[in-house]
C-alpha positions as CSV (number, residue, x, y, z in Angstrom):
1,M,33.8,149.4,1.6
2,I,31.8,152.6,2.3
3,N,28.7,151.1,0.6
4,D,28.9,148.0,2.9
5,I,29.0,150.3,6.0
6,K,26.0,152.2,4.7
7,K,24.0,149.1,3.9
8,D,24.8,147.7,7.4
9,A,23.8,150.9,9.0
10,E,20.5,151.1,7.1
11,S,19.5,147.5,7.9
12,R,20.3,148.1,11.6
13,M,18.2,151.4,11.6
14,K,15.4,149.5,9.9
15,K,15.5,146.8,12.6
16,S,15.3,149.6,15.3
17,V,12.1,150.9,13.7
18,E,10.6,147.4,13.4
19,A,11.4,146.8,17.1
20,L,9.6,150.0,17.9
21,H,6.5,148.9,15.9
22,G,6.5,145.6,17.9
23,N,6.9,147.4,21.2
24,L,4.1,149.9,20.4
25,N,1.8,147.0,19.4
26,K,2.1,145.7,22.9
27,I,0.7,149.0,24.3
28,R,-3.1,148.4,24.2
29,T,-5.5,151.0,23.0
30,G,-9.2,150.9,23.8
31,R,-9.9,148.9,20.7
32,A,-9.5,145.2,20.3
33,H,-6.5,144.2,18.2
34,S,-5.0,140.7,17.9
35,S,-1.4,142.0,18.2
36,I,-2.1,142.8,21.9
37,L,-1.8,139.0,22.5
38,D,1.4,138.6,20.6
39,A,3.5,138.5,23.7
40,V,1.4,135.8,25.4
41,T,3.0,132.4,25.5
42,V,1.2,129.1,26.5
43,E,2.7,125.9,27.8
44,Y,2.1,123.3,25.1
45,Y,3.4,119.8,25.7
46,G,6.2,121.0,27.9
47,S,7.4,124.0,26.0
48,Q,6.3,127.7,25.8
49,V,4.8,128.6,22.5
50,P,3.1,131.8,21.2
51,L,-0.6,131.9,21.7
52,N,-1.3,132.3,18.0
53,Q,0.3,128.8,17.5
54,V,-2.2,127.0,19.6
55,A,-5.4,129.1,19.0
56,N,-7.3,131.2,16.5
57,I,-7.4,134.9,17.6
58,N,-10.3,136.8,16.1
59,I,-11.8,140.3,16.6
60,E,-15.4,139.8,17.6
61,D,-16.3,143.4,17.8
62,A,-14.5,146.7,18.4
63,R,-13.9,145.9,22.1
64,T,-13.8,142.1,22.3
65,L,-11.3,139.5,21.1
66,S,-12.3,135.9,20.6
67,V,-9.7,133.2,21.3
68,V,-10.5,129.6,20.2
69,P,-7.9,127.0,21.1
70,W,-7.5,124.2,18.7
71,E,-7.6,121.6,21.4
72,Q,-10.3,121.5,24.1
73,S,-7.7,120.6,26.8
74,M,-5.9,123.9,26.0
75,V,-8.8,126.2,27.1
76,P,-7.8,126.6,30.8
77,K,-4.1,126.9,29.9
78,V,-4.8,129.6,27.4
79,E,-7.1,131.5,29.8
80,K,-4.4,131.3,32.5
81,A,-1.7,132.5,30.1
82,I,-3.7,135.5,29.1
83,M,-4.3,136.5,32.8
84,A,-0.6,135.8,33.7
85,A,0.6,138.0,30.8
86,D,-0.1,141.1,32.9
87,L,-1.9,143.0,30.1
88,G,-4.8,144.0,32.4
89,L,-7.2,141.7,30.6
90,N,-9.8,139.4,32.1
91,P,-10.8,136.6,29.8
92,S,-14.1,134.7,30.2
93,T,-14.7,131.2,28.9
94,A,-17.9,129.9,27.3
95,G,-17.2,126.3,26.2
96,N,-14.4,126.3,23.7
97,N,-14.5,130.1,23.1
98,I,-12.5,132.5,25.3
99,R,-13.7,136.1,25.1
100,V,-11.3,138.8,26.0
101,P,-13.1,142.2,26.5
102,M,-11.0,145.3,26.3
103,P,-11.5,147.5,29.4
104,M,-12.2,151.2,28.9
105,L,-9.1,153.3,29.3
106,T,-9.3,156.1,31.7
107,E,-7.6,159.5,31.0
108,E,-4.9,158.6,33.5
109,T,-4.3,155.2,31.9
110,R,-4.1,156.8,28.4
111,K,-1.5,159.4,29.6
112,G,0.5,156.5,31.2
113,Y,0.4,154.6,27.9
114,I,1.4,157.7,26.0
115,K,4.4,158.2,28.3
116,Q,5.3,154.5,27.7
117,A,5.0,155.0,23.9
118,R,7.2,158.1,24.0
119,S,9.8,156.2,26.1
120,E,9.8,153.4,23.5
121,A,10.2,155.9,20.7
122,E,13.1,157.6,22.5
123,H,14.8,154.2,22.9
124,A,14.4,153.7,19.1
125,R,15.9,157.2,18.4
126,V,18.9,156.4,20.6
127,A,19.4,153.1,18.8
128,V,19.3,154.8,15.4
129,R,21.8,157.5,16.6
130,N,24.1,154.7,18.0
131,V,24.1,153.1,14.5
132,R,25.1,156.5,13.1
133,R,27.9,156.8,15.6
134,D,29.2,153.3,14.8
135,A,29.1,154.0,11.1
136,N,30.9,157.4,11.5
137,G,33.5,155.6,13.6
138,D,34.0,153.1,10.9
139,F,34.5,155.9,8.3
140,K,37.1,157.6,10.6
141,A,38.9,154.3,11.0
142,L,39.0,153.9,7.2
143,L,40.4,157.5,6.9
144,K,43.0,156.8,9.5
145,E,44.1,153.7,7.6
146,K,44.2,155.9,4.4
147,E,41.7,153.7,2.6
148,I,39.4,156.6,1.9
149,T,39.9,160.4,1.4
150,E,38.6,163.1,3.7
151,D,36.0,164.0,1.0
152,E,34.8,160.5,0.7
153,Q,34.5,160.4,4.5
154,R,32.5,163.6,4.6
155,Q,30.2,162.4,1.8
156,A,29.7,159.1,3.6
157,E,28.9,160.8,6.9
158,D,26.4,163.1,5.1
159,A,24.7,160.0,3.6
160,I,24.5,158.4,7.1
161,Q,23.1,161.6,8.5
162,K,20.4,161.6,5.8
163,L,19.5,158.0,6.7
164,T,19.4,158.9,10.4
165,D,17.1,161.8,9.7
166,K,14.8,159.6,7.6
167,Y,14.5,156.9,10.2
168,I,14.0,159.4,13.1
169,A,11.2,161.0,11.1
170,E,9.7,157.6,10.6
171,I,9.9,157.0,14.4
172,D,8.3,160.3,15.1
173,K,5.5,159.6,12.6
174,T,4.9,156.2,14.2
175,L,4.8,157.7,17.7
176,E,2.3,160.4,16.5
177,L,0.0,157.7,15.1
178,K,0.1,155.7,18.3
179,E,-0.6,158.8,20.4
180,H,-3.5,159.7,18.2
181,D,-4.8,156.1,18.5
182,L,-4.4,156.2,22.3
183,M,-6.3,159.5,22.7
184,Q,-9.3,158.3,20.7
185,I,-12.3,157.2,22.8
C-alpha cells in the first residue's frame, strides 16, 4: 500500500518536471531550435495538426530555422500558422522553403523571458509539493484506518520528502540551465 502511494507520487512528480521541460522549450532563446515550433499547429484537411507532422523542420544555421512542407499547397498555411502562433517570428518564403530567422533578443526581452521561466519553475515546484501533500494525506488516512503504524507513516513521509527534494533540485537545475541559455548572446 505504501509502495503504491510512493510510486504514484514519484510518477506524478516526474510528469511535473517533464511539463516544465516542455514549457521551457517554448521560451525562445536567441538560437534556432526546432522545439520552438512544437506549439504551432496547422490546418491540414480540416483538422489541426502539429507542424512537425506536415513539414520537415531543420536548423539552417545558429539563427535560422528551415521549414519545408511536404506538400506545395501547405506552404501558405504553414507560414500563416507560424505567424499566428504569437512567437514573435516572421517567416519568409522562397519557393517550397520557409525560412524562420530568430530575432536578436534585447536585454529587456531576455529579462522578461527569465521571469517567465522562473514562473514556470515555481509552478512546477508547487505541483511537486502538491503531490507530496496528497501522498502525506494518504499516509495519514492509512494511519487513521489502522492499516499502518506511526513509524511506517513517518518513514513513508520521509521517503516522500526525499523524493520532493530530489525533484525540486532537478527543477532548480533545469531553471538554472535555461537562465544561462537565455543570458548568452
